[in-house]
KEZA-318169 format. One record per atom (N, C-alpha, C, O): residue in one letter; x negated, y, z negated. Coordinates in pm, whole numbers, plus 50000, padded with zeros to 5 digits. Example, Ala and Ser with C-alpha at 12.3 -4.5 7.8 and 13.67 -1.06 7.14 Angstrom:
! residues 2
A486814943149220 A487704955049220 A486804967049220 A485764966849154 S487154977549292 S486334989449286 S487105000349213 S486595011449196 
END
This chain:
! residues 428
M949334170346915 M948184169646823 M948054182946750 M948124193646811 T947864182246618 T947754194446539 T946464194646462 T945864184246437 T946024206546424 T944864208246339 T945274206846195 T946464205446165 L944294207346103 L944574206145961 L945494217245913 L946264215045819 A945444228645971 A946274239945928 A947644239745994 A948424249145979 G947964229046068 G949254228046133 G949284234746268 G950344235546330 E948174239446315 E948084246246444 E947824235946553 E946964227446536 T948544236546663 T948324227046771 T946984229846838 T946424240746828 T946484219646907 T945214221146977 T945304232147081 T944364240047097 G946424232847152 G946614243247252 G946594257147192 G946024266447249 Q947224258447075 Q947234271547008 Q945824275446962 Q945424286946973 A945104265546911 A943724268246865 A942834272346983 A942014281446972 L943034265347097 L942254268747216 L942604282847264 L941724290647299 W943914285947266 W944344299247312 W943814310247220 W943414320947266 R943814307347088 R943294317146993 R941794319347015 R941294330547003 R941084308447048 R939644309847072 R939364317447201 R938414325247210 L940224314947303 L940034322047430 L940294336947415 L939784344947494 R941064340847315 R941364355047292 R940414361347190 R940584372947153 S939434353747144 S938524358647040 S937214363747100 S936474355947160 P936914376647086 P935624381847135 P934434374847069 P933414372547134 A934564371446940 A933464364746869 A933184351046930 A932024346946943 A934254343846968 A934084330647028 A933384331647163 A932514323447195 W933754341547244 W933084343547372 W931614347447353 W930754343147429 S931344355447252 S929964359347224 S929124347247184 S927974346047225 E929714338247105 E929024325947068 E928744317347190 E927684311047200 T929684317047284 T929504309247406 T928384315047491 T927594307647550 V928314328247498 V927214334747569 V925884330747506 V924924327547577 D925824330947375 D924594326847305 D924234312347339 D923064309147361 L925254303747341 L925014289547371 L924394287847509 L923434280347525 F924944294847608 F924404293447743 F923024299947756 F922204295447835 A922764310447679 A921414316247676 A920414306247618 A919304304847668 I920834299347513 I919984289047452 I919724277647551 I918594272947564 L920774273447621 L920624262647720 L919754267047837 L919004258947893 T919854279747876 T918994284847984 T917534284047944 T916704279448022 A917214288447822 A915834288047775 A915344273647761 A914194270647795 A916204264847711 A915814250947691 A915594243547823 A914734234847831 S916354247147926 S916244240148055 S915164245748145 S914744239048240 L914704258048119 L913744264548208 L912474256348230 L912014255448344 P911874250248126 P910664242248152 P910904229848237 P909954224148290 W912154225448250 W912454212748314 W913074214048452 W912774206248542 S913954224048470 S914734224548593 S915094238848631 S915634246248550 T914794242548754 T915194255748802 T916704256148827 T917344266348805 S917264244748874 S918704244448903 S919534245948776 S920464254048772 L919194238248672 L919944239248547 L919814253148486 L920794258748437 A918614258648489 A918414272148434 A919294282148508 A919884290948446 G919364280848640 G920204289948718 G921684288348687 G922414298248678 I922134275848671 I923544273248641 I923914278848504 I924924285748489 F923094275848402 F923394280548267 F923344295848259 F924114301948187 N922434301848334 N922344316448335 N923594322548397 N924114332548348 A924064316548506 A925284321548570 A926484320248476 A927314329348468 L926574309048405 L927664307148309 L927574317048194 L928594321848144 M926354319948151 M926154329848045 M926694343548087 M927394350148011 L926364347648207 L926834360648257 L928344360748275 L929014370748248 L928884349448321 L930334348448342 L931084349648210 L932154355748204 C930534343848104 C931204344147974 C931134357947907 C931834360347809 M930314366847959 M930264380447905 M931434389047955 M931784399047893 V932034384848069 V932994393448138 V934274396048059 V934684407648051 P934944385747999 P936284388147942 P936354399447840 P937334406847838 F935334400847754 F935404411147652 F934224420947662 F933774426547562 L933744422947784 L932634432047805 L933084446547788 L934054450947849 D932354453747704 D932604468047688 D931814475347797 D930644478747779 V932484477647910 V931794483148027 V931184496747997 V930064499748039 R931924505047925 R931424518547894 R930144517747810 R929194525147835 E930154508947711 E928964507647625 E927794501747702 E926644505747682 L928084492147791 L927024486347874 L926404497047964 L925184498047973 L927234504848029 L926724515448117 L925904525648038 L924914531048088 Q926334528347915 Q925584537447831 Q924204531747798 Q923214539147795 S924144518647775 S922864512447742 S921924512147862 S920704511947845 L922484512147984 L921654511848104 L920864524748124 L919944525248205 K921234535348049 K920514547948061 K919164547547989 K918314556148011 R918974537447904 R917684536147838 R916604533647943 R916844526048036 P915444539847930 P914364537348028 P913974522648041 P913614518148149 I914044514947929 I913684500847935 I914644493048023 I914284482348073 C915844498048042 C916824491848132 C916774498048271 C916914490948371 A916594510948278 A916624518048406 A915454514148496 A915624513448618 A914274511748439 A913094508748520 A913254495648599 A912984495748720 P913664484548538 P913884472348619 P914944474248727 P914784469148838 I916014481448694 I917054483948794 I916484492148909 I916834489849025 A915614501648878 A915014510148981 A914184501949080 A914174504749200 L913494491649030 L912684483349120 L913574475349215 L913234473749332 V914694470449165 V915634463149251 V916214472549357 V916304468949474 L916594484549317 L917124494349412 L916084498149516 L916404499949634 L914824499349473 L913744502549566 L913574491349668 L913344493949786 A913694478849622 A913594467549715 A914724468049818 A914494465149936 L915924471749774 L917054472849867 L916854484249966 L917054482550087 V916464495849916 V916244507450004 V915064504850098 V915054509450212 G914074497350048 G912894494350129 G913174486050252 G912344485350343 T914344479750258 T914714472350380 T914934481650498 T914884477350613 L915164494450472 L915514503950579 L914304507550665 L914474510650783 W913084507050610 W911914510750691 W910994498850719 W909854500750762 S911464486850693 S910674474950722 S910834470750868 S911904472550927 D909774465150926 D909834460051063 D910164445151067 D910294439451176 A910294438850951 A910594424550947 A912014421850990 A912854430950993 A912294409351025 A913664405451057 A914544407450934 A914064406750821 W915824409950956 W916704412950843 W916784401250745 W916934403250625 G916694389250797 G916694377650708 G915504377850614 G915624374650496 A914334381550668 A913124382350586 A913214393850485 A912704392750374 R913854404650524 R913994416050433 R914844412450312 R914464415150198 F915994406250336 F916864402650224 F916284391150142 F916504390350021 Y915554382350207 Y914874371550133 Y913854377450036 Y913664372149926 A913194388250076 A912204394649990 A912834402649877 A912184405249775 V914104406549893 V914824413349784 V915134403449671 V915144407249554 N915394390949708 N915864380949614 N915004379449488 N915564378449379 P913654379349496 P912854377749374 P913014389049273 P912704387249155 T913504400649318 T913664411849225 T915014411449153 T915174417949049 V915984404049206 V917354404649154 V917434400049009 V918254405048933 K916584390448971 K916604385348832 K916384396548730 K916804395348615 L915724407448773 L915474418548680 L916774425448636 L916794432348534 L917854423648713 L919144429548674 L919724422548550 L920554428348480 V919294410348523 V919784403048406 V919134408448278 V919704407348170 L917954414148291 L917214418848173 L918004429348093 L918114427847972 P918544439848156 P919354449448078 P920584443248013 P920994447547905 V921174433248079 V922344426548022 V921964418947895 V922684419247796 L920814412047899 L920334404947780 L919994414647668 L920284411947551 L919374425847702 L919084436047600 L920364440847534 L920424442447412 Y921394443047615 Y922694447547564 Y923314437047472 Y923784440247363 H923324424547517 H924014414147440 H923304410947309 H923944410047204 F921974409247314 F921274404947193 F920984416547097 F920454414446988 A921344428647138 A921374439647041 A922604438446952 A922714445246850 R923544429546990 R924774427546914 R924894413446856 R925684411046765 S924104404246909 S924174390446862 S923094387546757 S921964392246771 P923434379846653 P922434376346551 P921714363246581 P920974358246496 R921904357646700 R921384344346728 R920234344146828 R919984333846891 G919544355446845 G918434355846940 G917314346046907 G916694340546998 H917054343846776 H915944334946738 H916184320646783 H915234312946799 W917464316746802 W917744303246850 W917284301346994 W916934290147033 V917274311847072 V916774311047209 V915274307947208 V914804299547284 F914534314747119 F913094312047107 F912854297747062 F911994290847116 L913624293346962 L913444279846909 L913734269347015 L913024259247025 A914774271547095 A915124262047201 A913994260747303 A913674249747346 F913394272047340 F912284271747436 F911084264547376 F910434256647445 L910784267047249 L909644260647182 L909834245547175 L908924237947209 V911014241147130 V911284226747120 V911224220147258 V910674209247273 S911784226847358 S911774221547493 S910344219847545 S910024209747607 C909504229747520 C908104228847563 C907354218047485 C906474211347539 G907704216247357 G907094205547279 G907414191947336 G906534183347344 L908674189747377 L909064177247439 L908364175347574 L907984164247610 L908224186347648 L907534185547777 L906064181847757 L905484174847840 S905454186547647 S904074182947617 S903944167947594 S902984161747640 V904914162147523 V904904147547502 V905004140247636 V904274130647660 M905904144947723 M906054138647855 M904794140247939 M904444131448018 S904104151547921 S902874153847996 S901814143347960 S901114138248047 W901714140247830 W900774129847787 W901164116247844 W900304108747890 L902464113147840 L902924100247893 L902624098948042 L902184088548089 V902874109948116 V902634109648260 V901144108948291 V900744103148392 A900314114748203 A898864114048223 A898384099648221 A897464095948294 F899004091348135 F898604077248124 F899444068148215 F898984057548257 Y900684072448244 Y901574064448329 Y902144073348439 Y903284078048427 P901394075848545 P901784085348649 P903134082248715 P903794091248766 D903534069448716 D904794065948781 D906014071648710 D907114071548765 L905834076648587 L906954082648514 L907304096548566 L908394101648538 A906404102648641 A906624116348688 A907794116948786 A907984107948868 L908564127748777 L909664129948870 L909184136149000 L909914136149099 K907954141349000 K907404147649121 K906994136949221 K906424126649183 S907294139149348 S906844129949452 S905344131449476 S904664121849513 D904824143749454 D903404146449470 D902714143849336 D902964151049239 R901844133849330 R901194129849205 R899764135049196 R898974130149116 V899414145049278 V898044150149279 V897704156649145 V896584155049095 E898654163949087 E898414171048962 E898624161348845 E899744156548823 R897574158648771 R897634149048661 R898404154848542 R898214166448507 G899264146748482 G899964150748361 G901124160248384 G901554166948290 I901654160848505 I902774169748535 I904024161448559 I904114154148658 F904994162548469 F906254155148480 F907204161848578 F907794155148662 V907344174948567 V908164182748659 V907394195548693 V906444199248624 K907834202248800 K907274215248841 K905784214148874 K905394205448952 N904924222848815 N903514223048852 N902654227348733 N903174231748630 Y901344226048750 Y900434228548637 Y900374243348599 Y900064246548485 I900654252448693 I900624266748660 I901774270248567 I901584276748464 D902994265748604 D904154268348518 D903974262048380 D904244268448278 Q903514249548378 Q903334242548251 Q902314249448163 Q902524250748043 S901224254048222 S900194261048144 S900714274148089 S900384277947976 Q901524281148167 Q902124293648120 Q902974291247996 Q902884298647897 E903804280848001 E904684277547889 E903894273847765 E904144279047656 F902944264747782 F902184259847667 F901344270947605 F901244271947483 A900734279347689 A899914290347637 A900774300247559 A900374304747451 L901944303547612 L902834313047543 L903264307547408 L903214314647308 C903704294947405 C904174288947280 C903034288047177 C903224291347060 A901864283547221 A900744281547129 A900304294547064 A900094295046942 V900174305147143 V899734317947088 V900844324547008 V900584331046907 A902094323047053 A903224328946980 A903324323346838 A903754330446747 L902944310746819 L903024304446687 L902024310346588 L902154308146468 A901034317746638 A900024323446547 A900674332846445 A900274333146329 Y901664340546489 Y902294350246397 Y903024343446282 Y902744346546167 P903964334146309 P904624327646196 P903674319646108 P903894318645987 V902614314046166 V901644306646085 V900964315945984 V900854312545866 V900524327546030 V899864337045940 V900834341845833 V900464342845716 Q902074344745871 Q903054349345774 Q903354338545669 Q903494341645551 L903444326045711 L903714315045618 L902534312745524 L902734309745406 L901324314245576 L900154312745490 L900114323745383 L899744321045268 R900474335745419 R900514346645322 R901594344445216 R901474349145103 Q902644337045254 Q903704333745159 Q903424320745084 Q904244316145004 R902244314745110 R901824301945049 R902764290345082 R902924281145002 R903354290845196 R904204279845244 R903354271145337 R903514271445459 Y902474263645277 Y901404257045351 Y901894245445438 Y901344243145546 W902914238045393 W903374226645470 W903954230845604 W903624225145707 I904834240745601 I905434245345728 I904374251645817 I904374249545938 A903464259345757 A902364265245834 A901524254345899 A901084255746013 G901294243545826 G900514232445880 G901214225745997 G900564222246096 L902524224045987 L903274217846096 L903234226446223 L903034221346333 L903424239446206 L903374248446322 L901974249146382 L901814249946504 T900954248746294 T899574248446343 T899314235846425 T898674236446530 A899804224446376 A899644211946449 A900324212546585 A899804207546684 L901514218946589 L902224220346716 L901444229046813 L901324225746932 A900904240146763 A900104248946849 A898854241746900 A898514242747017 L898184234446812 L897004226846853 L897364216246956 L896584213247045 G898574210446942 G899024200547040 G899094206447180 G898704200047277 F899594218747190 F899634225347321 F898224227647375 F897964225247492 F897314232247289 F895954234947333 F895214222147372 F894474222047470 V895424211447296 V894774198747328 V895264193547463 V894484188247542 N896554195047488 N897084190947618 N896424198747730 N896044192947832 M896284212047713 M895664220147817 M894184216647834 M893654217647944 A893534212647725 A892104209547732 A891844196047797 A890864194547871 F892694186047770 F892384172447811 F893284166847920 F892974156447979 V894414173447947 V895294168348053 V895184177348176 V894614173248277 V895714189548168 V895624198648282 V895854212948233 V896624215248140 V895184222348295 V895344236448262 V895064244648387 V894244240848471 S895744255848400 S895474264748512 S894344274248477 S894104277248361 R893644278848580 R892554288348557 R893084301648504 R892404308548429 T894304305048544 T894904317348493 T895054316648341 T894794326448272 A895474305148290 A895634303448145 A894284304348075 A894194310047966 L893244298948136 L891914299648075 L891464314148056 L890794317447958 V891854322748149 V891464336748142 V892344344448043 V891854352847968 T893644341548043 T894584349947967 T894734346047820 T895044354647738 V894534333347785 V894694329147646 V893764336947551 V894234341547447 P892464338447584 P891614346647495 P892104361047480 P891994366847372 I892644366647587 I893174380347580 I894374380847486 I894484390047404 M895264371047496 M896444370547411 M896064369047264 M896644375447177 F895074360547238 F894594359047100 F893944371947051 F894084375546934 G893224378747140 G892594391447102 G893624401847061 G893424409146964 V894724402447135 V895814411747100 V896354408446962 V896584417346881 F896574395546935 F897104391446805 F896134395146693 F896544400346589 A894854392446713 A893864395146610 A893794410046576 A893744413846459 L893814418446678 L893734432846656 L894954438346584 L894864447846507 L896114432346610 L897354437446551 L897654431946413 L898234438946330 H897244419446385 H897754412746266 H896694407246171 H897044401546068 L895414408746202 L894384402946116 L893394413546070 L893174423546137 R892814410945954 R891734419445904 R890434415245972 R890334404246027 W889434424145967 W888174421446037 W887494408745987 W886894401346065 R887574406345856 R886954394245802 R887644381745857 R886994372045895 S888964382245860 S889724370845915 S889424369046063 S889324357746112 I889304380146135 I888984379346278 I887654372346299 I887524363946388 A886654375746217 A885334369646231 A885384354646203 A884794346646276 I886084350846095 I886164336646059 I886914328646165 I886454318046208 I888064333846208 I888864326746307 I888144326246442 I888214316146512 S887474337046479 S886724337246605 S885634326646606 S885424319746706 A884954325346491 A883904315146481 A884504301146494 A883944292446560 A885674299046427 A886334285946435 A886794282946577 A886654271646625 L887354293046644 L887804291046781 L886634288346875 L886744280246967 L885514295146851 L884324292946933 L883824278646918 L883484272047016 V883784273846793 V883354260046769 V884324250346837 V883894240646900 G885634252946822 G886634244446886 G886504244347038 G886654233947102 A886224256147095 A886074257147240 A884854249347288 A884914242747392 V883764250147214 V882534242747250 V882774227747243 V882364220347333 L883454223147137 L883754208947124 L884674204247237 L884474193547294 A885694212447268 A886604208847377 A885854208347510 A886104199547593 W884944217647530 W884144218047653 W883304205447668 W883214199647777 Q882684201247558 Q881834189347561 Q882644176547578 Q882194167047642 A883844176347521 A884624163947519 A885554162447638 A886014151347666 S885844173347709 S886844172747815 S886244174947954 S885934186247990 P886094164248033 P885654166048172 P886654174348253 P886264181848343 Q887944173148221 Q888974180448293 Q888814195448276 Q888974203148371 L888484199748153 L888284213948126 L887074219248201 L887124230148258 R885984211548200 R884774215948271 R885014216548422 R884534225548490 K885774206848472 K886074206648616 K886874218948656 K886604225148759 T887874222548574 T888714234148604 T887884246848602 T888014255248691 A887014248348501 A886184260448491 A885174261148605 A884894271948656 D884624249748644 D883614249548750 D884174254048884 D883424258848969 T885484252448904 T886064256349032 T885994271349056 T886084275749171 F885844279348950 F885694293848968 F884514296749061 F884654303849160 T883344291149029 T882124293949105 T882074285949235 T881664291149338 S882504273149230 S882414264949350 S883354269949460 S882984270149577 D884574273949422 D885514279249521 D884974292049585 D885084293849706 Y884384300749503 Y883854313249555 Y882684310649650 Y882594316749757 A881794301449611 A880624298549694 A881044292649829 A880494296449932 R881984283449829 R882424277349955 R883114287550045 R883004286750168 Y883814297149984 Y884484307550063 Y883454316850127 Y883544320150245 V882484321150048 V881484330650098 V880574324250202 V880274330350305 E880134311850175 E879144305450262 E879754299550389 E879154300050496 K880964293750376 K881544286450489 K882904291850535 K883444287350636 G883444301450460 G884764306650494 G885874296750470 G886934297650532 E885644287150378 E886674277050350 E887864283350276 E887674292450195 P889074278450303 P890254283950236 P890464278150096 P891454271450069 T889504280750007 T889624276249868 T890614285349794 T890984296049843 S891024280949676 S891994288749599 S891464302749568 S892134312749594 A890254303549512 A889664316549480 A889344324449607 A889534336549611 G888864317549709 G888534324349833 G889734330349901 G889674341549951 L890834323049903 L892064328249964 L892564340549890 L893024350049953 R892474340349758 R892914352149682 R892084364349722 R892634375149743 L890784362749731 L889924373949771 L890274378749911 L890274390749938 E890574369449999 E890954372950136 E892294380350137 E892444390450206 F893254375350060 F894564381850054 F894454395849995 F895094405150043 W893644397449891 W893504410449824 W892834420549917 W893244432049925 R891784416049987 R891064425150079 R892004430250188 R892034442250217 K892754421150248 K893674425250354 K894814433750300 K895244443350366 S895314430450181 S896434438050123 S896034452350092 S896834461550109 L894794454350047 L894314467950024 L894304475950154 L894584487850155 G893964469150263 G894004475850394 G895424479450435 G895664490250489 F896374470350410 F897774473350442 F898284485150359 F898994493850409 F897904485350232 F898314496250143 F897754509550192 F898444519750187 A896514509550239 A895894521850289 A896614527250412 A896594539250438 E897234518150489 E897954522550609 E899254529950576 E899674538850651 A899884526250465 A901144532650425 A901174534250274 A901894527050204 P900374543650222 P900174544250076 P901354549649996 P901474546649877 I902234557450057 I903304563849980 I904494554649961 I904854551549848 K905114550250069 K906324541950058 K906124527850109 K907084520150113 G904914524050148 G904634510550190 G905214507150327 G905714515850399 H905134494350361 H905614489650491 H907054484650488 H907594480850591 G907654484750371 G909054480550361 G909214466450308 G908274458550310 T910394463550261 T910694450650200 T910584439250301 T911164439850409 G909834428850263 G909684417150348 G908674418550459 G908614410050548 S907874428950456 S906924431550566 S905604424050552 S904824423650647 T905334418050437 T904004412750407 T903574401850505 T902474402350559 R904434392050528 R904044380950616 R903724385950757 R902734381550816 G904514394850810 G904244400150943 G902904407450950 G902214406651052 L902544414450843 L901264421350840 L900104411450840 L899094413650907 F900244400550766 F899194390350765 F899094383150899 F898004379550942 E900234381150965 E900204374951097 E899474383851197 E898784378951287 R899624396751181 R899014406351273 R897494405951268 R896824407451370 V896934403951148 V895474404651132 V894834390951121 V893624389951103 A895624380151131 A895064366751119 A894124363851234 A894404367451349 T893014357351204 T892044353451307 T891904338351304 T892004332151199 S891664332651419 S891504318051429 S890054314751457 S889284322951508 G889694302651422 G888314298451444 G887784290751326 G888194292951212 A886834281651353 A886294273051248 A885344280451156 A885064275751045 Q884834292151199 Q883844299251118 Q884444304950990 Q883764305250887 N885704309450994 N886334315150875 N887794310950871 N888684318150916 Q888014299050817 Q889384293750811 Q890264301950717 Q891474302750737 A889664307950614 A890434315850517 A891114327650584 A892224331450546 S890454333550681 S890994345350748 S892194341850836 S892954350750875 A892374329050867 A893484325050953 A894764322650873 A895834320850932 E894664322650741 E895824319850657 E896824331350662 E896454343150657 V898114327850672 V899204337650674 V900094335050553 V900454323550526 I900444345450481 I901204343850358 I902114355950337 I901834366850386 G903194353950265 G904094364950232 G903914370150091 G904654378750046 N902904364850021 N902654368349881 N901144369249859 N900474358949862 P900604381149836 P899144382649821 P898584377749689 P897404379649662 H899404371449604 H898954365849475 H898354376449384 H897334374149319 N898974387649381 N898664398349287 N899904407249283 N900334412449385 Q900484408849163 Q901754415849153 Q901654430349201 Q902544435149271 T900584437149164 T900434451149204 T900344452449356 T900994461049415 L899524443849418 L899374444449563 L900654440149635 L900984445649740 N901354430549579 N902624426249637 N903604437949646 N904284439849746 V903654445649539 V904524457549536 V903954468649623 V904714475249696 A902654470949618 A902034482149690 A902184480649841 A902444490549910 V902014468549892 V902134466450037 V903554469750085 V903734475650191 Q904554466050006 Q905944467750050 Q906494481650020 Q907224487350101 W906134487349904 W906764499949861 W905764510549817 W906154520449755 G904494508649847 G903494518949825 G903314523149681 G903624515649588 I902814535049664 I902534540249530 I903824542449452 I903824542149329 I904934544549523 I906224545849455 I906564532949381 I906954533149264 G906414521749450 G906694508949390 G905754505749275 G906174500449172 V904474508849292 V903494506249186 V903834514449061 V903714509448949 A904264526749081 A904644535248967 A905824529148891 A905834529248768 V906804523948963 V907964517748898 V907544504948826 V907974502448713 L906704496848891 L906224484348830 L905504487048698 L905774480548598 Y904584496548700 Y903824499548579 Y904694506248473 Y904434504748353 A905714513648516 A906654519348419 A907384508248344 A907604509248224 I907764497448416 I908424486048352 I907534480248244 I907964478748130 W906304477148278 W905374471048183 W905094480248064 W905134475847949 I904834492848092 I904474502147984 I905654504447889 I905494504247767 L906834506547945 L908024508747862 L908334496647775 L908714498047659 H908164484847830 H908434472747752 H907344470247647 H907644465147540 L906114473847677 L905064472947575 L905364482247458 L905214478547342 L905794494347490 L906114504147386 L907314499947302 L907414503447185 L908224492347362 L909404487547288 L909004478747171 L909674478547068 F907904471247188 F907514461347088 F906334466047002 F905434458246972 R906354478546963 R905264483946881 R905344480046734 R904344480746664 G906514476046686 G906694473446544 G906214459746501 G905614452246578 D906494456646374 D906124443746316 D907334434446321 D908464439046340 G907094421546304 G908174411846305 G908034402046420 G907344404846518 L908704390446408 L908564379846508 L909064384246645 L908424381346746 A910204391246650 A910744395546779 A909794404946850 A909584403846971 N909214414246775 N908224423446834 N907014415846887 N906504418946994 W906564405946811 W905384398446852 W905674390246978 W904874390447072 V906794383046981 V907124374947098 V907304383747221 V906774380547328 G908044394847207 G908244403747320 G906934409547372 G906704409947493 L906084413947280 L904784419447319 L903954409047392 L903324411947494 L903954396747340 L903154386147400 L903644382647540 L902834380147630 V904964382447560 V905524379547692 V905064390047793 V904704386747906 V905084402847753 V904674413547844 V903174412647872 V902754413747987 V902384410747768 V900924409947785 V900564398347877 V899734399847966 Q901184386747854 Q900894375147939 Q901264378148084 Q900494374948175 N902414384148107 N902844387048243 N901924397048311 N901604395448429 V901494407248239 V900614417348297 V899304411048343 V898854413748455 F898694402948260 F897374397548293 F897434385848390 F896544384448474 T898464377348381 T898574366648481 T898964372248616 T898714365948719 S899574384048617 S899954390348744 S898754396148818 S898894400948930 L897574395648756 L896354399048830 L896024388448934 L895384391349034 F896474376048909 F896124364848996 F897344358849067 F897194350249153 N898524363349031 N899764358449091 N900804369749090 N900604380049026 S901904367549160 S903014377149155 S904044371949056 S905154368349094 H903674371548928 H904464364348829 H905754371248790 H906634364748734 L905904383948815 L907184390248787 L908214386148891 L909414386048862 F907764382849011 F908664378949120 F908814363749133 F909804359049188 D907844356049081 D907964341549086 D909144336949002 D909474343348902 F909784326149040 F911014321848971 F910744318848824 F911344324948736 H909854309648797 H909664304748661 H909104315448569 H909684318348465 E907974321248607 E907344331448522 E908194344148515 E908204351048413 G908904347248624 G909784358848622 G910924357148523 G911274366548451 W911494345048518 W912574342648421 W912044341848279 W912744345548185 M910814337048261 M910204337648127 M910124352048079 M910374354947962 Y909784361148171 Y909694375348136 Y911084381048105 Y911264387748004 V912054378348193 V913394383848176 V914024378948045 V914564386947969 I913944365948020 I914544360447898 I913774365047775 I914374369147675 G912444364347780 G911624368147665 G911804382647626 G912034385747509 V911694391647723 V911824405947694 V913274409347663 V913544417547574 G914224403247734 G915634406347712 G916104402347573 G916764410247505 V915774390147531 V916214385347399 V915434392447288 V916034397547193 A914104392747300 A913304399247196 A913624414147187 A913724419647077 G913784420647303 G914114434947302 G915454437647238 G915604447347164 G916444428947267 G917744430547204 G917654429147052 G918304436546979 M916854419547007 M916684417546863 M916014429746798 M916374433746688 V915054435546868 V914374447446815 V915344459146807 V915374466346707 I916134461246912 I917124472146912 I918134470146801 I918534479646733 R918564457546781 R919524454446674 R918944458046537 R919624463846453 A917674454546516 A917014457746389 A916884472846371 A917074478046261 Q916544479946478 Q916424494446470 Q917764500946437 Q917814510446359 Q918834495946497 Q920154501346469 Q920574498846325 Q921194507346261 A920214486946273 A920524483746133 A919764492846038 A920314497345937 E918514495546071 E917704504545987 E918284518745990 E918324525545888 A918724523046108 A919284536546121 A920584537746039 A920814547945975 K921414527346041 K922654527545963 K922364527545814 K923024534545737 A921364519545775 A920994519345632 A920464532745585 A920734537045473 A919694539445674 A919154552545638 A920284562845625 A920244571345536 E921274561945713 E922414571145707 E923234568845579 E923694578245515 A923394556045545 A924174552845425 A923464557445297 A924104561045199 G922124557045302 G921364560845184 G921154575745167 G920764580445061 S921424583245275 S921194597745270 S922414605145215 S922394617345203 
END
C-alpha cells in the first residue's frame, strides 16, 4: 500500500515515528483526552496521562527540562513531594501507611512537565476546550439522571443528578467552567460579537441552573461568589460591577425562591452545626469542626516538622472517644478536610511554608491579561478557597484539575512571555 506521494504506509509511519513534531502532537492529543475524560473517569484520566508522559520521552530535551525545573513555580511542587518522602523517616505509622500518604502528592510532579511542554506547544487552548465540552455533556447527563435515576452509573443513588463520581467533584467542574466563561464573554461583548457571547453566556447559565436546581456542594456556594469577585476586580469597571452585581443578586434571589434544593443545601450549614453542638452528632459541618480542633492540637505537639507522612490516622485513633454523648469525637480519619491542616499535621510549619509558596508563586505567574492568565488564576483561586473545607490539592479529582489547569495555562503564559521577549529583542 502506498500514499499519494508514492511513499509506502510503513515508510510514512517510520517517518512519523522519527518526527519530534509528530510526537509533540501526540502528547497534545493525550493531554486533551486526559482533560476530556477527567469529569467522567479516574481510570481513563490516569491512562491518558500516563500515555502523555510516555510520548514525551523519545524526543525529550532532558537538559532543557532540567533547566526549566529551576524555576520556583516548578521547584515548589517538587519540594512538597520530596518533603512527603523525607517525612516518612520520622513517622510512627506503618510503612504501608507512610507510602500511601505520599501517593496524593506525586501528581504534583506532572505539573512542571506540563509547564515545560505547553511552553513549546501552540495547542494548550484545545485542552481547555475539551474540558469545557466534556463538562457541558456531563451537565446534560446530570439533568437526565435527575429525572431518570436508573441512568446513573453509580450504584449509590442517594445524590440526585449525579451520573458518575459525586456532587462535590461535579460542582467543582461546573463552577470552574461557568466562572471561567465570564472572561471570553466580556471580551466578545467588547468586540461586538454578540451571538458567540450569547452562546457562551447560555452555557455558563446552564451550569449555574444545574447547580441551583439539581445538586450543588456547599463548598461551591461559598467559593463561586469569591471567584466572581476576583473577576470583577480584575476585568470590570466599577459601573459594570454595580450593574452585574445587582443582576446577580436578583438572579440569586429568584433561584433561592424557585429552588427547594438550593434552600435545602444552604440550610444544612446551620442545621449541621446545631446538631453537632447540641447532640454531638457526626454531621458534615460538625465533623469538620471536630477534625480541625483535633488537628490544631496535633500541630501544636510538633509544630516544626510535624508527625511525619501518614501519621494523621494514628493520631486521630489515639484521641478518639467512644460514647453516645459525642459520636463526632469517636470518628477516625486520615484527612482533616483542610489542606493547610493536612500538611501541618504531617510536616509542620515547614510543610505549610512549601504549600503556601506553591499557591503564591502560581498566583503571581498569572498576573497578566489574556485567557490563559485568567484560567490559571481562577484554578489557583478555586483550589485555595475550596481547600479551606477539603484537602483539594491532594484529592484525586480536584488535584488533577489543579495540575492540568496550572500546568497548561502556565505553559501558555510562559510561551507568550518568551514570544514577547523575542519580539522585543528583534525590535531593538
